[in-house]
C-alpha positions as a Markdown table, in Angstrom:
| # | Residue | x | y | z |
|---|---|---|---|---|
| 1 | Unk | -0.6 | 0.2 | 0.0 |
| 2 | Unk | 1.4 | 3.6 | -1.1 |
| 3 | Unk | 0.3 | 6.0 | 1.4 |
| 4 | Unk | 0.9 | 10.1 | 1.5 |
| 5 | Unk | -0.6 | 12.6 | 3.8 |
| 6 | Unk | -1.9 | 15.5 | 2.2 |
| 7 | Unk | -3.5 | 18.5 | 4.2 |
| 8 | Unk | -4.0 | 15.9 | 7.0 |
| 9 | Unk | -5.9 | 12.8 | 4.9 |
| 10 | Unk | -4.2 | 10.1 | 4.1 |
| 11 | Unk | -4.3 | 9.1 | 0.0 |
| 12 | Unk | -3.7 | 5.8 | -1.1 |
| 13 | Unk | -3.6 | 3.4 | -3.6 |
| 14 | Unk | -3.3 | -0.6 | -2.9 |
| 15 | Unk | -2.3 | -2.4 | -5.3 |
| 16 | Unk | -5.2 | -4.3 | -5.7 |
| 17 | Unk | -6.1 | -1.3 | -8.1 |
| 18 | Unk | -4.1 | -1.4 | -10.9 |
| 19 | Unk | -4.6 | -4.8 | -10.8 |
| 20 | Unk | -7.8 | -4.7 | -11.3 |
| 21 | Unk | -8.2 | -3.1 | -13.8 |
| 22 | Unk | -5.1 | -4.6 | -16.0 |
| 23 | Unk | -7.4 | -7.3 | -15.6 |
| 24 | Unk | -10.3 | -5.2 | -16.5 |
| 25 | Unk | -8.3 | -4.6 | -20.2 |
| 26 | Unk | -7.4 | -8.0 | -20.1 |
| 27 | Unk | -10.8 | -9.0 | -20.3 |
| 28 | Unk | -11.5 | -6.7 | -23.8 |
| 29 | Unk | -12.3 | -3.7 | -22.1 |
| 30 | Unk | -11.6 | -0.7 | -24.0 |
| 31 | Unk | -9.9 | 2.2 | -22.6 |
| 32 | Unk | -12.6 | 5.1 | -23.4 |
| 33 | Unk | -15.5 | 2.9 | -21.1 |
| 34 | Unk | -13.0 | 2.4 | -18.4 |
| 35 | Unk | -12.1 | 5.6 | -18.6 |
| 36 | Unk | -16.0 | 7.1 | -18.2 |
| 37 | Unk | -16.0 | 4.2 | -15.3 |
| 38 | Unk | -13.1 | 5.9 | -13.2 |
| 39 | Unk | -14.9 | 9.3 | -13.9 |
| 40 | Unk | -18.0 | 7.8 | -12.8 |
| 41 | Unk | -17.1 | 6.5 | -9.8 |
| 42 | Unk | -15.0 | 9.1 | -8.9 |
| 43 | Unk | -18.2 | 11.7 | -9.1 |
| 44 | Unk | -19.5 | 9.3 | -6.9 |
| 45 | Unk | -17.4 | 9.8 | -4.7 |
| 46 | Unk | -17.6 | 13.7 | -4.9 |
| 47 | Unk | -20.4 | 13.1 | -3.6 |
| 48 | Unk | -20.3 | 11.3 | -0.6 |
| 49 | Unk | -16.9 | 13.6 | -0.4 |
| 50 | Unk | -19.3 | 17.0 | -0.5 |
| 51 | Unk | -22.2 | 16.5 | 1.6 |
| 52 | Unk | -19.3 | 15.6 | 4.5 |
| 53 | Unk | -17.9 | 18.9 | 4.0 |
| 54 | Unk | -20.8 | 20.4 | 3.9 |
| 55 | Unk | -21.7 | 18.8 | 8.0 |
| 56 | Unk | -18.6 | 19.3 | 8.7 |
| 57 | Unk | -17.3 | 15.6 | 9.0 |
| 58 | Unk | -13.3 | 15.1 | 7.0 |
| 59 | Unk | -12.5 | 12.4 | 5.6 |
| 60 | Unk | -10.1 | 10.1 | 7.4 |
| 61 | Unk | -8.7 | 8.7 | 4.4 |
| 62 | Unk | -9.5 | 8.5 | 0.9 |
| 63 | Unk | -8.0 | 4.8 | -1.0 |
| 64 | Unk | -8.0 | 3.3 | -4.8 |
| 65 | Unk | -8.6 | -0.1 | -3.6 |
| 66 | Unk | -9.5 | -3.6 | -6.5 |
| 67 | Unk | -12.8 | -2.3 | -5.4 |
| 68 | Unk | -12.9 | 0.9 | -6.3 |
| 69 | Unk | -12.5 | 4.5 | -3.9 |
| 70 | Unk | -12.8 | 3.7 | 0.2 |
| 71 | Unk | -13.5 | 7.0 | 1.8 |
| 72 | Unk | -12.6 | 6.6 | 5.6 |
| 73 | Unk | -14.6 | 9.6 | 7.8 |
| 74 | Unk | -13.2 | 10.2 | 10.8 |
| 75 | Unk | -12.8 | 8.5 | 14.0 |
| 76 | Unk | -15.2 | 9.6 | 17.4 |
| 77 | Unk | -17.3 | 11.6 | 16.2 |
| 78 | Unk | -21.0 | 10.6 | 15.5 |
| 79 | Unk | -23.4 | 13.0 | 13.3 |
| 80 | Unk | -27.1 | 12.8 | 13.3 |
| 81 | Unk | -29.0 | 9.7 | 11.8 |
| 82 | Unk | -30.5 | 12.0 | 8.9 |
| 83 | Unk | -26.3 | 13.9 | 8.2 |
| 84 | Unk | -25.3 | 9.9 | 8.4 |
| 85 | Unk | -28.1 | 8.9 | 5.6 |
| 86 | Unk | -27.6 | 11.3 | 3.2 |
| 87 | Unk | -23.6 | 11.0 | 3.3 |
| 88 | Unk | -24.5 | 7.4 | 2.1 |
| 89 | Unk | -26.6 | 7.6 | -0.1 |
| 90 | Unk | -25.4 | 11.2 | -1.6 |
| 91 | Unk | -22.8 | 8.9 | -4.6 |
| 92 | Unk | -26.1 | 6.9 | -5.8 |
| 93 | Unk | -28.1 | 10.5 | -5.9 |
| 94 | Unk | -24.5 | 12.1 | -7.9 |
| 95 | Unk | -24.7 | 9.2 | -9.9 |
| 96 | Unk | -28.6 | 9.0 | -10.7 |
| 97 | Unk | -28.9 | 13.1 | -11.0 |
| 98 | Unk | -25.6 | 12.8 | -13.5 |
| 99 | Unk | -27.4 | 9.7 | -16.0 |
| 100 | Unk | -30.4 | 11.6 | -15.9 |
| 101 | Unk | -29.1 | 15.5 | -16.7 |
| 102 | Unk | -26.3 | 13.3 | -19.0 |
| 103 | Unk | -29.7 | 11.6 | -20.9 |
| 104 | Unk | -32.2 | 15.3 | -21.3 |
| 105 | Unk | -29.4 | 16.6 | -23.2 |
| 106 | Unk | -27.2 | 14.0 | -25.0 |
| 107 | Unk | -29.3 | 11.1 | -25.1 |
| 108 | Unk | -28.7 | 8.0 | -24.1 |
| 109 | Unk | -24.7 | 7.0 | -23.4 |
| 110 | Unk | -22.2 | 4.7 | -22.2 |
| 111 | Unk | -21.5 | 7.5 | -19.1 |
| 112 | Unk | -25.6 | 7.2 | -18.5 |
| 113 | Unk | -25.2 | 3.9 | -18.8 |
| 114 | Unk | -22.4 | 3.2 | -16.6 |
| 115 | Unk | -23.9 | 5.9 | -13.9 |
| 116 | Unk | -27.0 | 4.0 | -13.9 |
| 117 | Unk | -25.2 | 0.6 | -13.5 |
| 118 | Unk | -22.8 | 2.2 | -10.5 |
| 119 | Unk | -25.9 | 4.2 | -8.4 |
| 120 | Unk | -27.7 | 0.1 | -8.5 |
| 121 | Unk | -25.2 | -1.3 | -7.6 |
| 122 | Unk | -24.4 | 0.7 | -4.9 |
| 123 | Unk | -27.3 | 0.2 | -3.6 |
| 124 | Unk | -27.2 | -3.4 | -3.5 |
| 125 | Unk | -27.8 | -4.8 | 0.6 |
| 126 | Unk | -24.2 | -5.7 | 1.4 |
| 127 | Unk | -22.3 | -4.8 | 3.5 |
| 128 | Unk | -20.0 | -2.4 | 1.9 |
| 129 | Unk | -21.9 | -1.8 | -0.3 |
| 130 | Unk | -23.2 | 2.4 | 0.3 |
| 131 | Unk | -26.9 | 0.7 | 0.1 |
| 132 | Unk | -26.2 | -2.5 | 3.3 |
| 133 | Unk | -24.5 | 0.6 | 5.4 |
| 134 | Unk | -27.8 | 2.6 | 4.6 |
| 135 | Unk | -30.4 | -0.4 | 4.8 |
| 136 | Unk | -28.2 | -1.0 | 8.1 |
| 137 | Unk | -29.0 | 2.1 | 9.9 |
| 138 | Unk | -32.9 | 2.2 | 8.5 |
| 139 | Unk | -33.5 | -1.0 | 10.2 |
| 140 | Unk | -30.6 | -1.0 | 13.3 |
| 141 | Unk | -29.4 | -3.7 | 12.1 |
| 142 | Unk | -32.6 | -5.9 | 11.8 |
| 143 | Unk | -33.5 | -8.4 | 10.1 |
| 144 | Unk | -30.2 | -8.3 | 7.6 |
| 145 | Unk | -29.1 | -11.1 | 7.4 |
| 146 | Unk | -32.6 | -11.8 | 5.7 |
| 147 | Unk | -32.7 | -9.1 | 3.1 |
| 148 | Unk | -28.6 | -10.0 | 2.3 |
| 149 | Unk | -29.1 | -13.6 | 2.6 |
| 150 | Unk | -32.2 | -13.2 | -0.3 |
| 151 | Unk | -29.9 | -10.7 | -2.1 |
| 152 | Unk | -27.3 | -13.2 | -2.1 |
| 153 | Unk | -29.6 | -16.1 | -3.8 |
| 154 | Unk | -30.8 | -13.6 | -6.4 |
| 155 | Unk | -27.4 | -13.0 | -7.7 |
| 156 | Unk | -26.9 | -16.4 | -7.8 |
| 157 | Unk | -29.9 | -17.3 | -10.5 |
| 158 | Unk | -28.7 | -14.7 | -12.4 |
| 159 | Unk | -25.3 | -15.6 | -13.1 |
| 160 | Unk | -26.5 | -19.4 | -13.5 |
| 161 | Unk | -29.7 | -18.2 | -16.4 |
| 162 | Unk | -26.7 | -16.3 | -17.7 |
| 163 | Unk | -24.3 | -19.3 | -17.5 |
| 164 | Unk | -27.0 | -21.1 | -19.2 |
| 165 | Unk | -27.1 | -18.5 | -22.0 |
| 166 | Unk | -23.5 | -18.0 | -22.1 |
| 167 | Unk | -23.3 | -14.4 | -21.3 |
| 168 | Unk | -21.9 | -14.4 | -18.0 |
| 169 | Unk | -20.1 | -10.8 | -17.1 |
| 170 | Unk | -16.7 | -11.6 | -15.5 |
| 171 | Unk | -17.5 | -8.1 | -13.3 |
| 172 | Unk | -20.5 | -10.0 | -12.4 |
| 173 | Unk | -19.2 | -12.4 | -10.8 |
| 174 | Unk | -15.8 | -10.8 | -9.1 |
| 175 | Unk | -18.5 | -9.0 | -7.4 |
| 176 | Unk | -20.6 | -11.8 | -6.4 |
| 177 | Unk | -17.6 | -13.3 | -4.8 |
| 178 | Unk | -16.5 | -10.5 | -3.3 |
| 179 | Unk | -20.2 | -10.3 | -1.5 |
| 180 | Unk | -20.2 | -13.3 | -0.7 |
| 181 | Unk | -16.8 | -13.5 | 1.2 |
| 182 | Unk | -17.7 | -10.5 | 2.6 |
| 183 | Unk | -21.2 | -11.1 | 4.3 |
| 184 | Unk | -19.7 | -14.8 | 5.3 |
| 185 | Unk | -16.1 | -13.4 | 6.9 |
| 186 | Unk | -18.3 | -11.2 | 8.8 |
| 187 | Unk | -20.9 | -13.8 | 10.2 |
| 188 | Unk | -18.6 | -16.0 | 11.1 |
């Protein structure tokens, strides 16, 4: 892990980040789509950062890793329920607003599709996604196992259907494996 401190914020990059980019490029993704996806990810995280700063909360660290970008808030500070929820959902909100605005001005493009996919993807109820953390906040942790188990089963069924049709998405498989491993590790 390479880290530097800028203005009291630790900026880091894990080996897994360039490794995943290389893997994506090796699977046939063109550079333009990859750059668009990275831009959409950065804009998503800017949504989180914007609301954090509005509410007077600075990030402790920003890390690029194989799963994307992780923002670690300052420790020891507890915000209100509404502020925490706004910060959690701000990234997805940015993706959906950008998709809508771009669709109205430029029509359906890969920028619109990637923003819609990224926003929806981050709303999944898994532990390390915005949706999972928001759901945990909204339900105070009650019933999360059942919701997450249901989504794991539905995703497994989707992968099986895609495999039978010969169109399995490598990114869906990697994401499923990551979510399954994270859920299993945290529940043992």
